[in-house]
N, C-alpha and C positions, 0 to 999 in steps of 0.2 A: 478163718474161713476153714482152709483147712486144716485144720488141728479138731474143728470142729468134728469137723466129719469125719474124720480120722476112729474119732474119740468116741461117738455117738452114730457110726456104723449100723454095726449090729439094729437097734433099736429104731431106728431109721427105713432101712431094709425091711423090720417084720412090721411096719403099720403098710411100707407100702408094696408091698408083694400080696397083701391080702387082698387092699383094696382096687388093684390088677384086675386080679383074676376074678374078682367080683364082679369088676366092670367087664370083662370079657365074657363073663358065659353069662353075664345079665345081654350083652349087646346080638352075641352069634349064637344063644337057643333056640330051638327047635320053639316058635309056635308062630300062629297065621297074624296081622296083620294087615286093618281095611279098614282103608283111604277111602273115604268118598269129598267127591267136587265135584264143580257147578264148568263145566265148559263151554256153555253157552247157553245166553236168553236174550230172547228179544221179542217186543214187541210188535206185528203188523198194525198200520191206520189203514182198513181194508175200506174203498170210498164205495160202498155198495151199502143202499139200506136196509136197516129191517122193520118188515113190517109184521104185527101181528098176524092175527088170523083174522081175521074184517077187513086185509087189507089198512089199516093206516097207522100209519109213522114210527114208530117208537123210539130210532135210531137215526140221521144222518147216513152213519158210516156207522162201520166195526171192529171189532177189536181182535187179532187173532195173537195170540199167548204161545209160547213155544220155548222149551227148555231142553235141553240136551243135558244129564248128567253121567258120572260111572259112578262106580266102586271099583277098589282095587283092590288083591287077595296081595298084600308088599312083603308078606312073612314067607318061612322057607315051610310052612304047615299047612295043609288043610283046613282050611273054616268051614265049620259042621254047622247044619239051619242055619243060614247064615238070613237076619230076619232085618227086611227095608221097612220102615213105618215113614211114610207121608200124613200131612193135620189132616185130609177129604182123599175120597178119590179122585182120579185126576177125568181129565171125561176123554180124551182117546192118552193112552200110552204106547210103548211099544217096547220090547226086549231087545238089545241086542250082543249078543252074539243070543239067535235061540235058541230056546232052554224051558222043560219042563219049570215050572215051579205053580206056587196052590198061592192063594187069596183071599184075605180073608178083611171082613171088618168086624172092630171092635167098638162093643157098644156105643162107646161117645163119639162115633164114625170114625177115627182115625181106622186107617188103611194097608195095608200089611201086605207087601210079597214076599215070599220063604220059597228058599230055595233050598235044597236039602243039603250042600255044602259048595263053598267056594277052593280049587287047586290052585296055587301056591305060584302066581305070579301071573292069576287069571284077569278076566278085567270085563265089570258088566256092563253095560252101556241101559240107559234108560231117554226114551228120546218122547218127553212131554207135549200136548197140543190142548188150548182149547179153543173156547171160540167165544168171545163179552163175558170172561169171566177168569180171576187170577186163576193160578196153579200154588197147584199147594205147594210149600215145603216140602224138604224131605226131614224128620225131625229126628232119625236116629238108624246108625246101620249097625248090626248087633249079633253076633255068634252064642256057638254054647262059650268058648273060651273070652272072644272077647269084644271090646265096645268100640266100632269103628272111629275113627276124626277127620275132621275135617282141612280138608285144605286146600290152599286158592291155585288159581292156576297161574298162569304168567305166560304170552309167546315168548318165547326166547330164537335165534340164530341157533341153526343147526354147522357148527364148524365139520369141516370130512376129518380125518380119523388121525390125519398126519400135525393136525395141529393138539388136536386134543393128546399124546402121542409127545408133543413140544412141547408143552408145557405140562406134563409129567415126569419128565425128567429135569425138565427145572426145578420144579418142587422138590425131587429129588435130590438133586443138588443143591440145593439150597438147604436142604435138613440137614444134609449131609458137613454142609463147609460150616452149620450154627453148630456143633452137634463137636467139630474139629478145635472151631475158635472155644471153644467152652474151656474144653481138655488143654486148649496150649494155657487158654487165660491163667484155669486151677493150680498151672508148673508151674506160669512164672511164682505166680502170690507166692509158693513153696519154696523158690528159690529165696 
């Protein structure tokens, strides 16, 4: 094995180094990354009867649907002309933090909210509410540079900083030990 590595080291390096350079350039390049997810969605059953204008009972209870959505620019460059498209216009919605936006409705009744830009690491939250009607799905999130991806959120415990530092230190020592073991193994095999 070592003889093979010694004989073909130049060829291996000439293939591996450009691949590593390409991966690092792709990973660390400055670009926006839009990520959308649902923080919370729930339907409340309200035991309040629904009557029509004449006073006739339509339904003995009502449904209130709520959802909390958010979009984050996880990249290192501002996203320009960010457009969030819903299947239709929600009955009520709130944008947080409060910022300027424009809305438009397409001929097929899809509803869009447009922001001029979204700085890196910035988050936009949407609170949707509808009464006795379903909430619209968020169809897509796009900008001039990228199309957003959907991520599933899950609750997880928050550990103290010392736990994070300890885990990082153990991982670092483990990687160092593996490199040392590999080098020792190659030296032993060459004897």
